[in-house]
Structure formats: structure tokens, C-alpha cells
N, CA, C and O atoms as a GROMACS GRO file, in nm:
protein
  336
    1VAL      N    1   7.404   0.626   2.659
    1VAL     CA    2   7.272   0.569   2.671
    1VAL      C    3   7.268   0.471   2.788
    1VAL      O    4   7.174   0.471   2.868
    2ILE      N    5   7.371   0.387   2.798
    2ILE     CA    6   7.374   0.288   2.905
    2ILE      C    7   7.380   0.357   3.041
    2ILE      O    8   7.309   0.318   3.134
    3GLN      N    9   7.464   0.459   3.053
    3GLN     CA   10   7.475   0.530   3.181
    3GLN      C   11   7.343   0.594   3.219
    3GLN      O   12   7.300   0.585   3.334
    4ALA      N   13   7.278   0.659   3.124
    4ALA     CA   14   7.150   0.725   3.153
    4ALA      C   15   7.044   0.623   3.191
    4ALA      O   16   6.967   0.646   3.284
    5ALA      N   17   7.040   0.512   3.121
    5ALA     CA   18   6.942   0.408   3.154
    5ALA      C   19   6.968   0.352   3.293
    5ALA      O   20   6.874   0.335   3.370
    6HIS      N   21   7.092   0.324   3.325
    6HIS     CA   22   7.124   0.270   3.458
    6HIS      C   23   7.091   0.370   3.568
    6HIS      O   24   7.046   0.332   3.676
    7ALA      N   25   7.112   0.499   3.540
    7ALA     CA   26   7.078   0.601   3.640
    7ALA      C   27   6.928   0.602   3.669
    7ALA      O   28   6.885   0.641   3.777
    8ALA      N   29   6.850   0.558   3.572
    8ALA     CA   30   6.704   0.552   3.588
    8ALA      C   31   6.658   0.410   3.622
    8ALA      O   32   6.539   0.380   3.613
    9ASP      N   33   6.751   0.324   3.660
    9ASP     CA   34   6.722   0.183   3.692
    9ASP      C   35   6.656   0.107   3.577
    9ASP      O   36   6.566   0.027   3.597
   10ILE      N   37   6.703   0.134   3.456
   10ILE     CA   38   6.652   0.066   3.337
   10ILE      C   39   6.765  -0.021   3.281
   10ILE      O   40   6.872   0.030   3.250
   11PRO      N   41   6.740  -0.151   3.268
   11PRO     CA   42   6.843  -0.237   3.208
   11PRO      C   43   6.854  -0.210   3.058
   11PRO      O   44   6.758  -0.168   2.994
   12VAL      N   45   6.972  -0.236   3.005
   12VAL     CA   46   6.997  -0.210   2.863
   12VAL      C   47   7.041  -0.340   2.797
   12VAL      O   48   7.130  -0.410   2.846
   13GLY      N   49   6.977  -0.371   2.685
   13GLY     CA   50   7.013  -0.488   2.608
   13GLY      C   51   7.039  -0.450   2.465
   13GLY      O   52   6.998  -0.344   2.418
   14MET      N   53   7.108  -0.539   2.395
   14MET     CA   54   7.133  -0.519   2.253
   14MET      C   55   7.095  -0.647   2.182
   14MET      O   56   7.131  -0.757   2.225
   15CYS      N   57   7.024  -0.633   2.073
   15CYS     CA   58   6.983  -0.747   1.991
   15CYS      C   59   7.062  -0.747   1.860
   15CYS      O   60   7.099  -0.641   1.808
   16GLY      N   61   7.086  -0.866   1.809
   16GLY     CA   62   7.140  -0.876   1.675
   16GLY      C   63   7.285  -0.918   1.667
   16GLY      O   64   7.345  -0.963   1.765
   17GLU      N   65   7.339  -0.902   1.548
   17GLU     CA   66   7.473  -0.949   1.518
   17GLU      C   67   7.581  -0.877   1.598
   17GLU      O   68   7.681  -0.939   1.636
   18ALA      N   69   7.564  -0.750   1.625
   18ALA     CA   70   7.667  -0.676   1.700
   18ALA      C   71   7.682  -0.734   1.840
   18ALA      O   72   7.794  -0.739   1.892
   19ALA      N   73   7.573  -0.776   1.902
   19ALA     CA   74   7.581  -0.833   2.036
   19ALA      C   75   7.659  -0.964   2.037
   19ALA      O   76   7.715  -1.002   2.140
   20ALA      N   77   7.664  -1.034   1.923
   20ALA     CA   78   7.735  -1.161   1.914
   20ALA      C   79   7.876  -1.147   1.857
   20ALA      O   80   7.948  -1.246   1.846
   21ASP      N   81   7.916  -1.026   1.821
   21ASP     CA   82   8.046  -1.005   1.758
   21ASP      C   83   8.156  -1.013   1.864
   21ASP      O   84   8.160  -0.929   1.954
   22PRO      N   85   8.247  -1.112   1.854
   22PRO     CA   86   8.352  -1.125   1.956
   22PRO      C   87   8.443  -1.004   1.966
   22PRO      O   88   8.507  -0.982   2.069
   23ARG      N   89   8.450  -0.924   1.859
   23ARG     CA   90   8.532  -0.802   1.863
   23ARG      C   91   8.468  -0.696   1.950
   23ARG      O   92   8.539  -0.613   2.007
   24LEU      N   93   8.337  -0.697   1.962
   24LEU     CA   94   8.267  -0.593   2.038
   24LEU      C   95   8.235  -0.633   2.182
   24LEU      O   96   8.202  -0.548   2.264
   25ILE      N   97   8.244  -0.761   2.213
   25ILE     CA   98   8.208  -0.808   2.346
   25ILE      C   99   8.280  -0.732   2.458
   25ILE      O  100   8.214  -0.689   2.552
   26PRO      N  101   8.412  -0.714   2.452
   26PRO     CA  102   8.475  -0.642   2.564
   26PRO      C  103   8.427  -0.499   2.577
   26PRO      O  104   8.414  -0.447   2.689
   27LEU      N  105   8.400  -0.433   2.465
   27LEU     CA  106   8.349  -0.295   2.472
   27LEU      C  107   8.211  -0.293   2.536
   27LEU      O  108   8.186  -0.215   2.628
   28LEU      N  109   8.123  -0.377   2.487
   28LEU     CA  110   7.987  -0.380   2.540
   28LEU      C  111   7.985  -0.416   2.688
   28LEU      O  112   7.908  -0.360   2.766
   29MET      N  113   8.070  -0.509   2.727
   29MET     CA  114   8.080  -0.545   2.869
   29MET      C  115   8.127  -0.427   2.953
   29MET      O  116   8.068  -0.395   3.056
   30SER      N  117   8.233  -0.361   2.907
   30SER     CA  118   8.290  -0.252   2.986
   30SER      C  119   8.196  -0.133   2.995
   30SER      O  120   8.200  -0.057   3.092
   31TRP      N  121   8.112  -0.116   2.894
   31TRP     CA  122   8.015  -0.006   2.896
   31TRP      C  123   7.893  -0.039   2.980
   31TRP      O  124   7.809   0.048   3.002
   32GLY      N  125   7.882  -0.164   3.027
   32GLY     CA  126   7.774  -0.201   3.118
   32GLY      C  127   7.650  -0.260   3.054
   32GLY      O  128   7.543  -0.258   3.115
   33LEU      N  129   7.662  -0.312   2.932
   33LEU     CA  130   7.546  -0.374   2.869
   33LEU      C  131   7.495  -0.487   2.957
   33LEU      O  132   7.572  -0.571   3.003
   34ASP      N  133   7.365  -0.488   2.981
   34ASP     CA  134   7.306  -0.587   3.071
   34ASP      C  135   7.265  -0.716   3.001
   34ASP      O  136   7.275  -0.824   3.059
   35GLU      N  137   7.220  -0.706   2.878
   35GLU     CA  138   7.169  -0.824   2.808
   35GLU      C  139   7.222  -0.828   2.664
   35GLU      O  140   7.216  -0.729   2.591
   36PHE      N  141   7.272  -0.944   2.627
   36PHE     CA  142   7.317  -0.970   2.492
   36PHE      C  143   7.212  -1.063   2.430
   36PHE      O  144   7.205  -1.181   2.465
   37SER      N  145   7.131  -1.012   2.341
   37SER     CA  146   7.026  -1.092   2.278
   37SER      C  147   7.071  -1.130   2.138
   37SER      O  148   7.084  -1.045   2.050
   38VAL      N  149   7.095  -1.259   2.118
   38VAL     CA  150   7.150  -1.307   1.993
   38VAL      C  151   7.067  -1.422   1.939
   38VAL      O  152   6.986  -1.480   2.010
   39GLY      N  153   7.088  -1.454   1.813
   39GLY     CA  154   7.019  -1.566   1.752
   39GLY      C  155   7.058  -1.696   1.821
   39GLY      O  156   7.163  -1.706   1.884
   40ALA      N  157   6.972  -1.794   1.807
   40ALA     CA  158   6.992  -1.923   1.876
   40ALA      C  159   7.128  -1.984   1.846
   40ALA      O  160   7.191  -2.041   1.935
   41SER      N  161   7.174  -1.974   1.723
   41SER     CA  162   7.302  -2.036   1.687
   41SER      C  163   7.421  -1.962   1.747
   41SER      O  164   7.532  -2.015   1.748
   42GLN      N  165   7.400  -1.841   1.798
   42GLN     CA  166   7.508  -1.761   1.854
   42GLN      C  167   7.509  -1.756   2.006
   42GLN      O  168   7.599  -1.696   2.065
   43VAL      N  169   7.411  -1.819   2.070
   43VAL     CA  170   7.403  -1.813   2.217
   43VAL      C  171   7.529  -1.870   2.281
   43VAL      O  172   7.593  -1.802   2.362
   44LEU      N  173   7.565  -1.992   2.248
   44LEU     CA  174   7.682  -2.055   2.313
   44LEU      C  175   7.813  -1.984   2.280
   44LEU      O  176   7.892  -1.959   2.371
   45PRO      N  177   7.839  -1.949   2.152
   45PRO     CA  178   7.964  -1.875   2.126
   45PRO      C  179   7.969  -1.740   2.196
   45PRO      O  180   8.075  -1.697   2.242
   46THR      N  181   7.855  -1.672   2.206
   46THR     CA  182   7.852  -1.542   2.274
   46THR      C  183   7.876  -1.558   2.423
   46THR      O  184   7.953  -1.482   2.482
   47ARG      N  185   7.811  -1.656   2.482
   47ARG     CA  186   7.835  -1.682   2.625
   47ARG      C  187   7.981  -1.714   2.651
   47ARG      O  188   8.040  -1.667   2.748
   48ALA      N  189   8.040  -1.796   2.563
   48ALA     CA  190   8.182  -1.829   2.577
   48ALA      C  191   8.268  -1.705   2.562
   48ALA      O  192   8.366  -1.687   2.635
   49GLY      N  193   8.232  -1.618   2.466
   49GLY     CA  194   8.308  -1.494   2.447
   49GLY      C  195   8.302  -1.403   2.568
   49GLY      O  196   8.403  -1.343   2.605
   50ILE      N  197   8.187  -1.393   2.629
   50ILE     CA  198   8.172  -1.312   2.750
   50ILE      C  199   8.254  -1.373   2.863
   50ILE      O  200   8.320  -1.300   2.938
   51HIS      N  201   8.251  -1.502   2.875
   51HIS     CA  202   8.323  -1.571   2.982
   51HIS      C  203   8.474  -1.553   2.972
   51HIS      O  204   8.545  -1.557   3.073
   52ARG      N  205   8.524  -1.533   2.850
   52ARG     CA  206   8.669  -1.520   2.829
   52ARG      C  207   8.726  -1.386   2.875
   52ARG      O  208   8.847  -1.370   2.884
   53TRP      N  209   8.640  -1.291   2.904
   53TRP     CA  210   8.687  -1.158   2.944
   53TRP      C  211   8.659  -1.132   3.091
   53TRP      O  212   8.546  -1.151   3.137
   54ARG      N  213   8.760  -1.089   3.164
   54ARG     CA  214   8.739  -1.038   3.300
   54ARG      C  215   8.706  -0.889   3.287
   54ARG      O  216   8.745  -0.825   3.190
   55ALA      N  217   8.636  -0.836   3.384
   55ALA     CA  218   8.592  -0.696   3.378
   55ALA      C  219   8.709  -0.600   3.360
   55ALA      O  220   8.700  -0.506   3.282
   56GLU      N  221   8.818  -0.623   3.432
   56GLU     CA  222   8.934  -0.533   3.422
   56GLU      C  223   8.994  -0.536   3.282
   56GLU      O  224   9.031  -0.433   3.227
   57GLU      N  225   9.004  -0.655   3.225
   57GLU     CA  226   9.060  -0.669   3.091
   57GLU      C  227   8.970  -0.601   2.986
   57GLU      O  228   9.018  -0.533   2.896
   58ALA      N  229   8.840  -0.622   3.000
   58ALA     CA  230   8.746  -0.560   2.907
   58ALA      C  231   8.754  -0.408   2.916
   58ALA      O  232   8.751  -0.339   2.814
   59GLY      N  233   8.765  -0.356   3.038
   59GLY     CA  234   8.778  -0.211   3.056
   59GLY      C  235   8.904  -0.156   2.993
   59GLY      O  236   8.901  -0.050   2.930
   60GLN      N  237   9.013  -0.227   3.009
   60GLN     CA  238   9.139  -0.184   2.949
   60GLN      C  239   9.129  -0.187   2.796
   60GLN      O  240   9.176  -0.096   2.729
   61ALA      N  241   9.069  -0.292   2.742
   61ALA     CA  242   9.053  -0.302   2.598
   61ALA      C  243   8.967  -0.188   2.545
   61ALA      O  244   8.998  -0.130   2.441
   62ALA      N  245   8.860  -0.155   2.615
   62ALA     CA  246   8.772  -0.045   2.573
   62ALA      C  247   8.846   0.088   2.578
   62ALA      O  248   8.833   0.170   2.487
   63ARG      N  249   8.923   0.111   2.684
   63ARG     CA  250   8.998   0.237   2.694
   63ARG      C  251   9.098   0.248   2.579
   63ARG      O  252   9.114   0.354   2.519
   64GLU      N  253   9.165   0.138   2.549
   64GLU     CA  254   9.263   0.139   2.440
   64GLU      C  255   9.193   0.165   2.307
   64GLU      O  256   9.239   0.248   2.228
   65ALA      N  257   9.085   0.096   2.281
   65ALA     CA  258   9.012   0.115   2.155
   65ALA      C  259   8.964   0.259   2.141
   65ALA      O  260   8.973   0.317   2.033
   66MET      N  261   8.912   0.315   2.248
   66MET     CA  262   8.857   0.450   2.243
   66MET      C  263   8.966   0.557   2.233
   66MET      O  264   8.938   0.672   2.198
   67SER      N  265   9.090   0.520   2.262
   67SER     CA  266   9.200   0.617   2.251
   67SER      C  267   9.254   0.628   2.109
   67SER      O  268   9.330   0.720   2.079
   68LEU      N  269   9.217   0.535   2.023
   68LEU     CA  270   9.267   0.537   1.886
   68LEU      C  271   9.193   0.641   1.805
   68LEU      O  272   9.075   0.669   1.830
   69SER      N  273   9.260   0.699   1.708
   69SER     CA  274   9.203   0.814   1.638
   69SER      C  275   9.137   0.783   1.504
   69SER      O  276   9.074   0.871   1.445
   70THR      N  277   9.151   0.659   1.456
   70THR     CA  278   9.088   0.627   1.328
   70THR      C  279   9.003   0.502   1.341
   70THR      O  280   9.029   0.416   1.426
   71SER      N  281   8.903   0.492   1.256
   71SER     CA  282   8.817   0.372   1.260
   71SER      C  283   8.897   0.248   1.219
   71SER      O  284   8.873   0.139   1.271
   72SER      N  285   8.990   0.264   1.126
   72SER     CA  286   9.071   0.149   1.086
   72SER      C  287   9.162   0.104   1.200
   72SER      O  288   9.188  -0.015   1.216
   73GLY      N  289   9.210   0.198   1.279
   73GLY     CA  290   9.291   0.164   1.396
   73GLY      C  291   9.210   0.087   1.499
   73GLY      O  292   9.257  -0.012   1.556
   74VAL      N  293   9.088   0.134   1.524
   74VAL     CA  294   9.000   0.066   1.619
   74VAL      C  295   8.968  -0.073   1.568
   74VAL      O  296   8.976  -0.170   1.643
   75GLN      N  297   8.932  -0.083   1.442
   75GLN     CA  298   8.897  -0.212   1.384
   75GLN      C  299   9.015  -0.310   1.392
   75GLN      O  300   8.997  -0.425   1.430
   76GLY      N  301   9.134  -0.264   1.358
   76GLY     CA  302   9.252  -0.349   1.366
   76GLY      C  303   9.280  -0.394   1.507
   76GLY      O  304   9.313  -0.510   1.530
   77TYR      N  305   9.267  -0.302   1.602
   77TYR     CA  306   9.291  -0.337   1.742
   77TYR      C  307   9.190  -0.441   1.789
   77TYR      O  308   9.227  -0.540   1.852
   78LEU      N  309   9.061  -0.419   1.758
   78LEU     CA  310   8.959  -0.514   1.801
   78LEU      C  311   8.977  -0.650   1.736
   78LEU      O  312   8.951  -0.753   1.799
   79GLU      N  313   9.020  -0.652   1.611
   79GLU     CA  314   9.049  -0.779   1.543
   79GLU      C  315   9.162  -0.852   1.617
   79GLU      O  316   9.155  -0.974   1.636
   80ALA      N  317   9.265  -0.777   1.657
   80ALA     CA  318   9.381  -0.837   1.721
   80ALA      C  319   9.349  -0.895   1.858
   80ALA      O  320   9.410  -0.994   1.898
   81ILE      N  321   9.256  -0.835   1.930
   81ILE     CA  322   9.228  -0.884   2.066
   81ILE      C  323   9.107  -0.974   2.075
   81ILE      O  324   9.079  -1.028   2.182
   82ALA      N  325   9.035  -0.994   1.963
   82ALA     CA  326   8.914  -1.077   1.966
   82ALA      C  327   8.946  -1.216   2.018
   82ALA      O  328   9.049  -1.275   1.984
   83ARG      N  329   8.857  -1.265   2.101
   83ARG     CA  330   8.872  -1.397   2.159
   83ARG      C  331   8.752  -1.482   2.119
   83ARG      O  332   8.652  -1.488   2.191
   84PRO      N  333   8.763  -1.548   2.004
   84PRO     CA  334   8.647  -1.625   1.954
   84PRO      C  335   8.612  -1.744   2.043
   84PRO      O  336   8.517  -1.817   2.013
   0.00000   0.00000   0.00000
């Protein structure tokens, strides 16, 4: 979805708890999410979470997560690398 939207010059944002989840931040960053829309209480922690990841690191984390074959494996990996 993000690739198709970008090809059409459309920015992509995500609203809600998933956008603020520190386990998902590197994946969303590496996939090219343009806007993280979160509740007021999550703005600063989410900004800090985004700041903690460099693009190369986020890309590597996403590749590793996507190479795992089970949802429990992905969940465990994301828990292990989360940077609150």
C-alpha cells in the first residue's frame, strides 16, 4: 500500500496504537510510513522511538522480522529489539 501510494505521490499515515507501538516503529519506518498519528500522551514517546532508529538499522530489523516463519517468532524478535 505504501509503495503504491508513494508511486502516486500520496503520503501514507497510520493512526492509533499501532503507530505508537515501539515494536512496530522500525518496520513502519523501513516501509516508508510518512506520518505517525498517535494520541496526545504518545506523541513524545513515539517521537523518541523514531529518533532511536537509523534508517539502515530499521531496514535490517524489518528484513529480519520478515524472514521469520511464525508469528510468535516475529513477535519475540520485535519484543527483543524494541527501543522504548
